[in-house]
ROLUM-360939 format. One record per residue (C-alpha): x, y, z; residue number from 0. Coordinates in steps of 0.25 Angstrom, whole numbers, plus 2048, in hexadecimal, padded with zeros to 3 digits. Example, Ala and Ser with C-alpha at 12.3 -4.5 7.8 and 13.67 -1.06 7.14 Angstrom:
ROLUM-360939
@xx=831 | yy=7EE | zz=81F | nr=0 $
@xx=837 | yy=7FC | zz=81D | nr=1 $
end
This chain:
ROLUM-360939
@xx=217 | yy=EAF | zz=73C | nr=0 $
@xx=208 | yy=EAD | zz=73C | nr=1 $
@xx=200 | yy=EB4 | zz=731 | nr=2 $
@xx=1F5 | yy=EB7 | zz=73B | nr=3 $
@xx=1F9 | yy=EC4 | zz=742 | nr=4 $
@xx=1F3 | yy=EC0 | zz=750 | nr=5 $
@xx=1F9 | yy=EB2 | zz=74F | nr=6 $
@xx=207 | yy=EB8 | zz=74C | nr=7 $
@xx=206 | yy=EC2 | zz=757 | nr=8 $
@xx=203 | yy=EB7 | zz=761 | nr=9 $
@xx=20E | yy=EAF | zz=75C | nr=10 $
@xx=218 | yy=EBB | zz=75D | nr=11 $
@xx=214 | yy=EBD | zz=76C | nr=12 $
@xx=215 | yy=EAE | zz=76F | nr=13 $
@xx=223 | yy=EAE | zz=769 | nr=14 $
@xx=227 | yy=EBB | zz=770 | nr=15 $
@xx=222 | yy=EB7 | zz=77D | nr=16 $
@xx=229 | yy=EA9 | zz=77C | nr=17 $
@xx=237 | yy=EB1 | zz=77A | nr=18 $
@xx=234 | yy=EBA | zz=786 | nr=19 $
@xx=230 | yy=EAF | zz=78F | nr=20 $
@xx=23D | yy=EA7 | zz=78C | nr=21 $
@xx=247 | yy=EB3 | zz=78D | nr=22 $
@xx=240 | yy=EBD | zz=796 | nr=23 $
@xx=235 | yy=EB6 | zz=79E | nr=24 $
@xx=22D | yy=EBF | zz=7A7 | nr=25 $
@xx=230 | yy=EBE | zz=7B6 | nr=26 $
@xx=228 | yy=EC4 | zz=7C1 | nr=27 $
@xx=231 | yy=ECB | zz=7CC | nr=28 $
@xx=22D | yy=ED4 | zz=7D7 | nr=29 $
@xx=235 | yy=EE1 | zz=7D7 | nr=30 $
@xx=235 | yy=EEB | zz=7E2 | nr=31 $
@xx=235 | yy=EF9 | zz=7DC | nr=32 $
@xx=237 | yy=F06 | zz=7E3 | nr=33 $
@xx=23A | yy=F13 | zz=7DC | nr=34 $
@xx=23F | yy=F1E | zz=7E4 | nr=35 $
@xx=238 | yy=F2B | zz=7E1 | nr=36 $
@xx=241 | yy=F34 | zz=7D8 | nr=37 $
@xx=23F | yy=F40 | zz=7E1 | nr=38 $
@xx=244 | yy=F38 | zz=7EE | nr=39 $
@xx=252 | yy=F3D | zz=7F2 | nr=40 $
@xx=25C | yy=F3B | zz=7FD | nr=41 $
@xx=258 | yy=F47 | zz=805 | nr=42 $
@xx=24A | yy=F41 | zz=806 | nr=43 $
@xx=24F | yy=F34 | zz=80A | nr=44 $
@xx=257 | yy=F39 | zz=815 | nr=45 $
@xx=24B | yy=F42 | zz=81A | nr=46 $
@xx=242 | yy=F36 | zz=81A | nr=47 $
@xx=24C | yy=F2E | zz=822 | nr=48 $
@xx=24D | yy=F39 | zz=82D | nr=49 $
@xx=23E | yy=F3A | zz=82D | nr=50 $
@xx=23D | yy=F2B | zz=830 | nr=51 $
@xx=248 | yy=F2B | zz=83A | nr=52 $
@xx=242 | yy=F36 | zz=842 | nr=53 $
@xx=234 | yy=F30 | zz=841 | nr=54 $
@xx=239 | yy=F22 | zz=846 | nr=55 $
@xx=240 | yy=F2A | zz=852 | nr=56 $
@xx=233 | yy=F31 | zz=855 | nr=57 $
@xx=23A | yy=F3E | zz=854 | nr=58 $
@xx=22E | yy=F46 | zz=84F | nr=59 $
@xx=235 | yy=F54 | zz=84E | nr=60 $
@xx=240 | yy=F4F | zz=844 | nr=61 $
@xx=236 | yy=F45 | zz=83D | nr=62 $
@xx=22D | yy=F51 | zz=839 | nr=63 $
@xx=238 | yy=F59 | zz=835 | nr=64 $
@xx=23E | yy=F4E | zz=82C | nr=65 $
@xx=230 | yy=F4A | zz=827 | nr=66 $
@xx=22D | yy=F58 | zz=823 | nr=67 $
@xx=23A | yy=F59 | zz=81C | nr=68 $
@xx=238 | yy=F4C | zz=815 | nr=69 $
@xx=22A | yy=F50 | zz=810 | nr=70 $
@xx=230 | yy=F5D | zz=80B | nr=71 $
@xx=23C | yy=F56 | zz=804 | nr=72 $
@xx=233 | yy=F4C | zz=7FD | nr=73 $
@xx=229 | yy=F57 | zz=7F8 | nr=74 $
@xx=234 | yy=F60 | zz=7F2 | nr=75 $
@xx=23B | yy=F54 | zz=7EC | nr=76 $
@xx=22E | yy=F4F | zz=7E5 | nr=77 $
@xx=22B | yy=F5D | zz=7E1 | nr=78 $
@xx=238 | yy=F60 | zz=7DA | nr=79 $
@xx=239 | yy=F52 | zz=7D4 | nr=80 $
@xx=22B | yy=F53 | zz=7CE | nr=81 $
@xx=22C | yy=F61 | zz=7C9 | nr=82 $
@xx=239 | yy=F5D | zz=7C2 | nr=83 $
@xx=233 | yy=F50 | zz=7BC | nr=84 $
@xx=227 | yy=F56 | zz=7B7 | nr=85 $
@xx=22E | yy=F62 | zz=7B1 | nr=86 $
@xx=238 | yy=F59 | zz=7AA | nr=87 $
@xx=22E | yy=F4E | zz=7A5 | nr=88 $
@xx=232 | yy=F4B | zz=797 | nr=89 $
@xx=224 | yy=F45 | zz=793 | nr=90 $
@xx=216 | yy=F45 | zz=798 | nr=91 $
@xx=217 | yy=F37 | zz=79D | nr=92 $
@xx=223 | yy=F3A | zz=7A6 | nr=93 $
@xx=21B | yy=F47 | zz=7AB | nr=94 $
@xx=20F | yy=F3F | zz=7AF | nr=95 $
@xx=217 | yy=F34 | zz=7B6 | nr=96 $
@xx=21C | yy=F3F | zz=7BF | nr=97 $
@xx=20E | yy=F45 | zz=7C1 | nr=98 $
@xx=209 | yy=F37 | zz=7C5 | nr=99 $
@xx=214 | yy=F35 | zz=7CF | nr=100 $
@xx=20F | yy=F42 | zz=7D6 | nr=101 $
@xx=201 | yy=F3D | zz=7D6 | nr=102 $
@xx=201 | yy=F2E | zz=7D7 | nr=103 $
@xx=1F4 | yy=F26 | zz=7D5 | nr=104 $
@xx=1F0 | yy=F19 | zz=7DB | nr=105 $
@xx=1F3 | yy=F0D | zz=7D4 | nr=106 $
@xx=1EA | yy=F07 | zz=7CA | nr=107 $
@xx=1E3 | yy=EFE | zz=7D4 | nr=108 $
@xx=1DB | yy=EF2 | zz=7CF | nr=109 $
@xx=1CC | yy=EF5 | zz=7D3 | nr=110 $
@xx=1C5 | yy=EEB | zz=7DC | nr=111 $
@xx=1B9 | yy=EEC | zz=7D4 | nr=112 $
@xx=1B3 | yy=EF1 | zz=7C7 | nr=113 $
@xx=1A5 | yy=EF6 | zz=7C3 | nr=114 $
@xx=1A0 | yy=EF5 | zz=7B5 | nr=115 $
@xx=192 | yy=EF5 | zz=7AF | nr=116 $
@xx=18B | yy=EF4 | zz=7BD | nr=117 $
@xx=194 | yy=EE8 | zz=7C1 | nr=118 $
@xx=19F | yy=EE7 | zz=7CB | nr=119 $
@xx=1AB | yy=EDD | zz=7C9 | nr=120 $
@xx=1B5 | yy=EDA | zz=7D3 | nr=121 $
@xx=1BE | yy=ECF | zz=7CD | nr=122 $
@xx=1CB | yy=ED5 | zz=7C7 | nr=123 $
@xx=1C9 | yy=ECE | zz=7BA | nr=124 $
@xx=1BB | yy=ED3 | zz=7B9 | nr=125 $
@xx=1C0 | yy=EE1 | zz=7BC | nr=126 $
@xx=1CA | yy=EE0 | zz=7B1 | nr=127 $
@xx=1BF | yy=EDB | zz=7A7 | nr=128 $
@xx=1B6 | yy=EE6 | zz=7AB | nr=129 $
@xx=1C0 | yy=EF1 | zz=7A8 | nr=130 $
@xx=1C3 | yy=EEA | zz=79B | nr=131 $
@xx=1B5 | yy=EEA | zz=797 | nr=132 $
@xx=1B4 | yy=EF8 | zz=79A | nr=133 $
@xx=1C0 | yy=EFC | zz=793 | nr=134 $
@xx=1BC | yy=EF4 | zz=786 | nr=135 $
@xx=1AE | yy=EF9 | zz=786 | nr=136 $
@xx=1AE | yy=F08 | zz=78A | nr=137 $
@xx=1B1 | yy=F0D | zz=77C | nr=138 $
@xx=1A5 | yy=F04 | zz=776 | nr=139 $
@xx=19C | yy=F0A | zz=780 | nr=140 $
@xx=1A0 | yy=F18 | zz=77D | nr=141 $
@xx=1A1 | yy=F18 | zz=76E | nr=142 $
@xx=19C | yy=F10 | zz=762 | nr=143 $
@xx=1A3 | yy=F0B | zz=756 | nr=144 $
@xx=199 | yy=F0F | zz=74B | nr=145 $
@xx=19E | yy=F19 | zz=741 | nr=146 $
@xx=193 | yy=F18 | zz=737 | nr=147 $
@xx=18D | yy=F26 | zz=73C | nr=148 $
@xx=19B | yy=F2D | zz=73B | nr=149 $
@xx=19F | yy=F36 | zz=731 | nr=150 $
@xx=1AD | yy=F34 | zz=72C | nr=151 $
@xx=1AC | yy=F3D | zz=71F | nr=152 $
@xx=1B5 | yy=F48 | zz=725 | nr=153 $
@xx=1C0 | yy=F3E | zz=728 | nr=154 $
@xx=1BE | yy=F38 | zz=71A | nr=155 $
@xx=1BF | yy=F45 | zz=713 | nr=156 $
@xx=1CB | yy=F49 | zz=71C | nr=157 $
@xx=1D2 | yy=F3C | zz=719 | nr=158 $
@xx=1CF | yy=F3C | zz=70A | nr=159 $
@xx=1D6 | yy=F4A | zz=709 | nr=160 $
@xx=1E2 | yy=F45 | zz=70F | nr=161 $
@xx=1E4 | yy=F37 | zz=709 | nr=162 $
@xx=1E4 | yy=F32 | zz=6FB | nr=163 $
@xx=1DC | yy=F26 | zz=6F7 | nr=164 $
@xx=1E9 | yy=F1E | zz=6F7 | nr=165 $
@xx=1EF | yy=F23 | zz=704 | nr=166 $
@xx=1EA | yy=F18 | zz=70D | nr=167 $
@xx=1F1 | yy=F15 | zz=71A | nr=168 $
@xx=1F9 | yy=F08 | zz=719 | nr=169 $
@xx=1FF | yy=F02 | zz=725 | nr=170 $
@xx=20E | yy=EFE | zz=722 | nr=171 $
@xx=215 | yy=EF2 | zz=727 | nr=172 $
@xx=21F | yy=EF4 | zz=732 | nr=173 $
@xx=22E | yy=EF0 | zz=731 | nr=174 $
@xx=236 | yy=EE8 | zz=73B | nr=175 $
@xx=23F | yy=EF5 | zz=73D | nr=176 $
@xx=233 | yy=EFD | zz=742 | nr=177 $
@xx=22E | yy=EF2 | zz=74B | nr=178 $
@xx=23C | yy=EF0 | zz=751 | nr=179 $
@xx=23D | yy=EFF | zz=753 | nr=180 $
@xx=22F | yy=F00 | zz=75A | nr=181 $
@xx=233 | yy=EF4 | zz=763 | nr=182 $
@xx=240 | yy=EFB | zz=767 | nr=183 $
@xx=239 | yy=F08 | zz=76B | nr=184 $
@xx=22F | yy=F01 | zz=774 | nr=185 $
@xx=22E | yy=F08 | zz=782 | nr=186 $
@xx=232 | yy=EFC | zz=78B | nr=187 $
@xx=22B | yy=F03 | zz=797 | nr=188 $
@xx=21D | yy=F01 | zz=790 | nr=189 $
@xx=214 | yy=EF6 | zz=796 | nr=190 $
@xx=212 | yy=EE9 | zz=78F | nr=191 $
@xx=204 | yy=EE6 | zz=789 | nr=192 $
@xx=1FC | yy=ED9 | zz=78B | nr=193 $
@xx=206 | yy=ED1 | zz=784 | nr=194 $
@xx=210 | yy=ED3 | zz=790 | nr=195 $
@xx=21B | yy=ED7 | zz=786 | nr=196 $
@xx=222 | yy=EE4 | zz=78B | nr=197 $
@xx=228 | yy=EED | zz=781 | nr=198 $
@xx=236 | yy=EEA | zz=787 | nr=199 $
@xx=236 | yy=EDC | zz=781 | nr=200 $
@xx=232 | yy=EE1 | zz=774 | nr=201 $
@xx=23C | yy=EEC | zz=773 | nr=202 $
@xx=247 | yy=EE2 | zz=777 | nr=203 $
@xx=243 | yy=ED8 | zz=76C | nr=204 $
@xx=240 | yy=EE3 | zz=762 | nr=205 $
@xx=24B | yy=EDD | zz=758 | nr=206 $
@xx=246 | yy=ECF | zz=759 | nr=207 $
@xx=237 | yy=ED1 | zz=759 | nr=208 $
@xx=236 | yy=EDC | zz=74E | nr=209 $
@xx=234 | yy=ED3 | zz=742 | nr=210 $
@xx=229 | yy=ECB | zz=748 | nr=211 $
@xx=222 | yy=ED7 | zz=74D | nr=212 $
@xx=223 | yy=EDE | zz=740 | nr=213 $
@xx=21D | yy=ED1 | zz=739 | nr=214 $
@xx=211 | yy=ED2 | zz=743 | nr=215 $
@xx=20F | yy=EE1 | zz=741 | nr=216 $
@xx=20F | yy=EE0 | zz=732 | nr=217 $
@xx=206 | yy=ED3 | zz=732 | nr=218 $
@xx=1FC | yy=EDB | zz=73A | nr=219 $
@xx=1FD | yy=EE6 | zz=730 | nr=220 $
@xx=1FB | yy=EDD | zz=724 | nr=221 $
@xx=1F0 | yy=ED5 | zz=72A | nr=222 $
@xx=1E9 | yy=EE1 | zz=72F | nr=223 $
@xx=1E8 | yy=EDB | zz=73D | nr=224 $
@xx=1ED | yy=EE0 | zz=74A | nr=225 $
@xx=1F0 | yy=ED4 | zz=753 | nr=226 $
@xx=1E6 | yy=ED1 | zz=75E | nr=227 $
@xx=1F1 | yy=ECF | zz=768 | nr=228 $
@xx=1F6 | yy=EDD | zz=767 | nr=229 $
@xx=1E8 | yy=EE3 | zz=769 | nr=230 $
@xx=1E8 | yy=EDE | zz=777 | nr=231 $
@xx=1ED | yy=EE8 | zz=782 | nr=232 $
@xx=1EF | yy=EE8 | zz=791 | nr=233 $
@xx=1E5 | yy=EF1 | zz=797 | nr=234 $
@xx=1E7 | yy=EF8 | zz=7A5 | nr=235 $
@xx=1DC | yy=EFF | zz=7AB | nr=236 $
@xx=1E0 | yy=F0D | zz=7B1 | nr=237 $
@xx=1D7 | yy=F13 | zz=7BC | nr=238 $
@xx=1D4 | yy=F22 | zz=7B8 | nr=239 $
@xx=1CC | yy=F26 | zz=7C4 | nr=240 $
@xx=1BF | yy=F23 | zz=7CC | nr=241 $
@xx=1BA | yy=F16 | zz=7D1 | nr=242 $
@xx=1C3 | yy=F0A | zz=7CE | nr=243 $
@xx=1B7 | yy=F01 | zz=7CB | nr=244 $
@xx=1B2 | yy=F09 | zz=7BF | nr=245 $
@xx=1B8 | yy=F04 | zz=7B2 | nr=246 $
@xx=1B6 | yy=F12 | zz=7AB | nr=247 $
@xx=1C0 | yy=F17 | zz=7B6 | nr=248 $
@xx=1CB | yy=F10 | zz=7AF | nr=249 $
@xx=1D2 | yy=F12 | zz=7A2 | nr=250 $
@xx=1D9 | yy=F06 | zz=79A | nr=251 $
@xx=1E8 | yy=F07 | zz=796 | nr=252 $
@xx=1EB | yy=EFD | zz=78B | nr=253 $
@xx=1F9 | yy=EF8 | zz=78A | nr=254 $
@xx=1FB | yy=EF2 | zz=77C | nr=255 $
@xx=205 | yy=EE7 | zz=779 | nr=256 $
@xx=212 | yy=EEE | zz=774 | nr=257 $
@xx=212 | yy=EE6 | zz=767 | nr=258 $
@xx=205 | yy=EEC | zz=763 | nr=259 $
@xx=20A | yy=EFA | zz=765 | nr=260 $
@xx=215 | yy=EF8 | zz=75A | nr=261 $
@xx=20A | yy=EF3 | zz=751 | nr=262 $
@xx=201 | yy=EFF | zz=754 | nr=263 $
@xx=20C | yy=F09 | zz=753 | nr=264 $
@xx=210 | yy=F05 | zz=745 | nr=265 $
@xx=201 | yy=F07 | zz=741 | nr=266 $
@xx=200 | yy=F14 | zz=748 | nr=267 $
@xx=20D | yy=F1A | zz=743 | nr=268 $
@xx=209 | yy=F17 | zz=734 | nr=269 $
@xx=1FA | yy=F1C | zz=736 | nr=270 $
@xx=1FF | yy=F29 | zz=73D | nr=271 $
@xx=209 | yy=F2C | zz=732 | nr=272 $
@xx=1FE | yy=F2A | zz=727 | nr=273 $
@xx=1F4 | yy=F33 | zz=72E | nr=274 $
@xx=1FE | yy=F3D | zz=731 | nr=275 $
@xx=205 | yy=F3D | zz=723 | nr=276 $
@xx=1F7 | yy=F3E | zz=71C | nr=277 $
@xx=1F3 | yy=F49 | zz=726 | nr=278 $
@xx=1E7 | yy=F41 | zz=72A | nr=279 $
@xx=1E8 | yy=F45 | zz=739 | nr=280 $
@xx=1DF | yy=F51 | zz=73D | nr=281 $
@xx=1E7 | yy=F5D | zz=73F | nr=282 $
@xx=1E1 | yy=F5F | zz=74D | nr=283 $
@xx=1E4 | yy=F51 | zz=752 | nr=284 $
@xx=1EF | yy=F52 | zz=75C | nr=285 $
@xx=1EE | yy=F44 | zz=763 | nr=286 $
@xx=1F7 | yy=F38 | zz=75F | nr=287 $
@xx=1FF | yy=F41 | zz=755 | nr=288 $
@xx=20E | yy=F43 | zz=755 | nr=289 $
@xx=211 | yy=F52 | zz=759 | nr=290 $
@xx=203 | yy=F54 | zz=75E | nr=291 $
@xx=1FD | yy=F53 | zz=76C | nr=292 $
@xx=1F3 | yy=F59 | zz=776 | nr=293 $
@xx=1FC | yy=F66 | zz=776 | nr=294 $
@xx=1FA | yy=F68 | zz=767 | nr=295 $
@xx=1EB | yy=F66 | zz=768 | nr=296 $
@xx=1EA | yy=F6F | zz=774 | nr=297 $
@xx=1F3 | yy=F7A | zz=76C | nr=298 $
@xx=1E9 | yy=F7A | zz=760 | nr=299 $
@xx=1DD | yy=F7B | zz=76A | nr=300 $
@xx=1E3 | yy=F87 | zz=771 | nr=301 $
@xx=1E7 | yy=F8D | zz=764 | nr=302 $
@xx=1D9 | yy=F8C | zz=75F | nr=303 $
@xx=1D4 | yy=F92 | zz=76C | nr=304 $
@xx=1DD | yy=F9E | zz=76C | nr=305 $
@xx=1D9 | yy=FA1 | zz=75D | nr=306 $
@xx=1CA | yy=FA2 | zz=762 | nr=307 $
@xx=1CE | yy=FAA | zz=76E | nr=308 $
@xx=1D6 | yy=FB4 | zz=766 | nr=309 $
@xx=1CA | yy=FB6 | zz=75D | nr=310 $
@xx=1C1 | yy=FB9 | zz=769 | nr=311 $
@xx=1BA | yy=FAC | zz=769 | nr=312 $
@xx=1B6 | yy=FA4 | zz=775 | nr=313 $
@xx=1BC | yy=F96 | zz=776 | nr=314 $
@xx=1B4 | yy=F8B | zz=77D | nr=315 $
@xx=1BA | yy=F7D | zz=77F | nr=316 $
@xx=1B4 | yy=F70 | zz=783 | nr=317 $
@xx=1BD | yy=F65 | zz=788 | nr=318 $
@xx=1B9 | yy=F56 | zz=787 | nr=319 $
@xx=1BF | yy=F4B | zz=78E | nr=320 $
@xx=1BB | yy=F3E | zz=788 | nr=321 $
@xx=1B9 | yy=F32 | zz=791 | nr=322 $
@xx=1BF | yy=F25 | zz=78B | nr=323 $
@xx=1C5 | yy=F2D | zz=77F | nr=324 $
@xx=1CD | yy=F22 | zz=779 | nr=325 $
@xx=1C2 | yy=F18 | zz=77B | nr=326 $
@xx=1B8 | yy=F21 | zz=774 | nr=327 $
@xx=1C1 | yy=F20 | zz=767 | nr=328 $
@xx=1B8 | yy=F1A | zz=75C | nr=329 $
@xx=1BF | yy=F0F | zz=755 | nr=330 $
@xx=1B5 | yy=F0F | zz=74A | nr=331 $
@xx=1B8 | yy=F1D | zz=747 | nr=332 $
@xx=1C7 | yy=F1A | zz=747 | nr=333 $
@xx=1C5 | yy=F0F | zz=73D | nr=334 $
@xx=1BD | yy=F17 | zz=734 | nr=335 $
@xx=1C8 | yy=F22 | zz=734 | nr=336 $
@xx=1D2 | yy=F17 | zz=731 | nr=337 $
@xx=1C9 | yy=F13 | zz=725 | nr=338 $
@xx=1C8 | yy=F21 | zz=720 | nr=339 $
@xx=1D7 | yy=F22 | zz=721 | nr=340 $
@xx=1D8 | yy=F15 | zz=718 | nr=341 $
@xx=1DF | yy=F0E | zz=723 | nr=342 $
@xx=1D6 | yy=F02 | zz=723 | nr=343 $
@xx=1D6 | yy=F02 | zz=713 | nr=344 $
@xx=1E5 | yy=EFD | zz=713 | nr=345 $
@xx=1E0 | yy=EEF | zz=718 | nr=346 $
@xx=1D9 | yy=EE5 | zz=710 | nr=347 $
@xx=1D3 | yy=EDD | zz=71C | nr=348 $
@xx=1CC | yy=EE8 | zz=724 | nr=349 $
@xx=1C5 | yy=EDE | zz=72D | nr=350 $
@xx=1D2 | yy=ED9 | zz=733 | nr=351 $
@xx=1D6 | yy=EE7 | zz=738 | nr=352 $
@xx=1D3 | yy=EE7 | zz=747 | nr=353 $
@xx=1D2 | yy=EF4 | zz=74E | nr=354 $
@xx=1D1 | yy=EF5 | zz=75D | nr=355 $
end
């Protein structure tokens, strides 16, 4: 395959799409879907039929009787179903799906116009471009990337105590077996990224494409470059609330290409193991750690409060909710931390490492 990682990735996509188009071409079909509510039962169905029958006969006495009975049956059936469903939910996603069913929101309607920087646009393409400009520039407007006035001495001292000079992080190559295993464990219900290749196709072809994908991942590692094509994402604007013509009332959901997730998972796994094994993660960090969650952070906080209260002291708390929290993450600080951890020292051509 090609020596240049970007050209190699383009060639891989070209060949994969040729095979897909030949053996499983995409076809558009209109399918009528009607999903019967799980709380609906035969008794409700019969009651509705009687209600409608008496309504058509203009027998108002019996109509009101069966109307009230139908309303009562539906209410009780829904109540019993959702109580059982919420109680028996196995995970938070399933729980919130049931809650959303009880409180449905309006569809994510495309806005007829968009206001931005004292201008109003009406064309669909202009509206999309306006949202794109807002999403891509909001972080730059809120923070800067200058780290010259930041003090990293505490982190440097903390790291030097944990790491020997020879203990730098080295990103290992991935094996065909590891790639194949990741492909076979893909969730086929996830959406496809901008490349249009869903996880189902990749999962079905795992045995065949594993060697070529392994080559691409290892080529990316040895050349210190992440393929440009895999940095692209399909962005969906989700309305949070408020006027629909204000860009700040939307949040972006980025759906990455499935292949890029395999690349990133390999790097993430190794980096996390290095940080965890060398005890470089702060003891108070609960986010994005195995065995930790919001509950562990809250448990520690409550424990601290109780200690102070037991000693007769007063506890005061200020809660902050950061707007655009993830957008406010300073990439320059992250890069400096990686440098201190000797991550970037493992590469000879630092100018070719592209962070986004």
